[in-house]
C-alpha positions as CSV (number, residue, x, y, z in Angstrom):
1,M,102.3,96.8,120.3
2,T,100.9,93.9,118.2
3,K,99.8,94.5,114.5
4,E,96.2,94.1,115.6
5,Q,96.5,96.9,118.1
6,L,98.1,99.1,115.5
7,V,95.3,98.4,113.2
8,Q,92.8,99.4,115.9
9,E,94.8,102.7,116.2
10,A,94.3,103.2,112.4
11,I,90.6,102.5,112.9
12,K,90.6,105.4,115.5
13,A,92.4,107.5,113.2
14,R,89.9,106.9,110.4
15,Q,87.2,108.5,112.8
16,K,89.1,111.8,112.2
17,T,88.6,111.7,108.4
18,Y,87.2,114.8,106.6
19,S,85.8,113.1,103.4
20,P,82.6,114.8,102.4
21,Y,83.3,114.3,98.7
22,S,84.3,110.7,98.3
23,N,82.6,109.4,101.7
24,F,85.7,107.1,101.9
25,G,87.6,107.5,105.1
26,V,91.1,106.2,105.5
27,G,93.0,106.0,108.9
28,A,96.7,105.4,109.4
29,A,98.6,104.8,112.5
30,L,102.4,105.1,112.8
31,L,104.2,103.3,115.6
32,M,107.3,105.1,116.8
33,K,110.3,103.6,118.6
34,D,109.4,105.7,121.8
35,G,106.0,104.1,121.8
36,T,104.1,107.1,120.5
37,V,101.4,106.3,118.0
38,I,100.7,109.1,115.4
39,H,97.4,109.1,113.7
40,G,96.6,110.3,110.2
41,A,93.3,110.6,108.2
42,N,92.4,111.5,104.7
43,I,91.5,115.2,104.4
44,E,89.6,116.3,101.3
45,N,89.1,119.5,99.4
46,A,86.6,120.5,96.8
47,S,89.8,120.8,94.6
48,Y,90.7,117.2,94.7
49,G,94.3,117.7,94.0
50,L,94.7,119.5,97.3
51,S,93.4,116.6,99.3
52,N,95.8,114.4,101.4
53,C,95.7,110.8,102.2
54,G,95.7,109.2,105.6
55,E,99.2,107.6,105.2
56,R,100.7,111.0,104.1
57,S,99.0,112.8,106.8
58,A,100.5,110.5,109.5
59,L,104.0,110.6,108.0
60,F,103.9,114.5,107.6
61,S,102.8,114.8,111.1
62,A,105.5,112.5,112.4
63,Y,108.1,114.6,110.6
64,S,106.6,117.9,111.7
65,Q,106.8,116.6,115.3
66,G,110.5,116.1,114.9
67,Y,110.6,112.4,114.2
68,H,112.8,111.0,111.5
69,K,112.9,107.9,109.3
70,E,114.7,105.8,111.8
71,D,112.3,106.5,114.6
72,I,109.4,104.5,112.6
73,V,108.7,101.0,113.7
74,A,105.5,100.2,111.7
75,L,102.5,101.6,109.8
76,A,98.9,100.3,109.7
77,V,96.4,101.6,107.2
78,T,92.6,101.0,107.1
79,G,89.5,101.7,105.2
80,G,86.1,100.4,104.4
81,T,87.2,98.0,101.7
82,D,86.3,94.5,100.9
83,Q,89.9,93.4,100.9
84,P,92.8,95.1,102.9
85,I,93.2,98.6,101.6
86,S,95.8,99.5,99.1
87,P,97.7,102.8,99.3
88,C,97.8,105.0,96.3
89,G,100.9,105.5,94.1
90,A,101.6,109.0,95.7
91,C,101.5,107.5,99.2
92,R,103.7,104.6,98.1
93,Q,106.4,107.0,96.9
94,V,106.3,109.2,100.0
95,M,106.4,106.0,102.2
96,N,109.5,104.9,100.1
97,E,111.3,108.1,100.9
98,L,110.3,108.6,104.6
99,M,110.3,105.3,106.0
100,P,112.9,102.6,106.3
101,K,112.7,100.0,103.6
102,N,112.1,97.1,106.0
103,T,109.3,98.8,107.9
104,P,106.3,96.5,108.4
105,I,103.1,97.8,106.8
106,Y,99.8,96.5,107.8
107,L,97.1,96.9,105.3
108,S,93.7,96.3,106.7
109,N,89.9,96.8,106.5
110,L,87.2,97.3,108.9
111,K,86.3,93.6,108.9
112,G,89.6,92.7,110.5
113,D,91.5,91.4,107.6
114,I,95.2,92.3,107.7
115,K,97.9,91.9,105.0
116,P,101.5,92.4,106.2
117,T,103.7,93.9,103.6
118,N,106.6,96.4,103.1
119,I,107.5,99.2,100.8
120,K,109.6,96.9,98.6
121,E,106.6,94.8,97.8
122,L,104.3,97.8,97.3
123,L,106.7,99.9,95.0
124,P,109.4,97.6,93.6
125,Y,110.6,100.0,91.0
126,S,110.6,103.2,93.3
127,F,112.2,106.5,92.7
128,D,115.1,106.6,95.2
129,E,117.3,109.4,96.2
130,V,119.2,110.6,93.2
131,E,122.9,110.1,93.1
132,H,124.6,112.9,91.4
133,N,127.6,112.0,89.2
134,E,129.7,114.9,88.3
135,E,132.3,113.8,85.7
């Protein structure tokens, strides 16, 4: 699957958004090694802290279906932005932990602009798994 096709899947995922408060829909599409594409959309709540972004929705869905980090091939994210959309900090941290570090991430918008990146570029000083030193 090309990056353009994966972005089209993210656009399809965006149609599933529940965003009555912000009116800002975000769609995400995860490509898995077996060819499956998992959609995620942002789901809002009147208590904003209980809302969930499209990127995290897709990742949580993949893990809930039994997939793991090593099964992820690429992620595309899209929204109605002037430039390619930028994931929030919470999504960047979740992507850092749940995706391989070299996974291609395609940030896009509805106009067809695509910015290829990866988690190391998006979150260079991330929290990684903690090593416990018992002395």
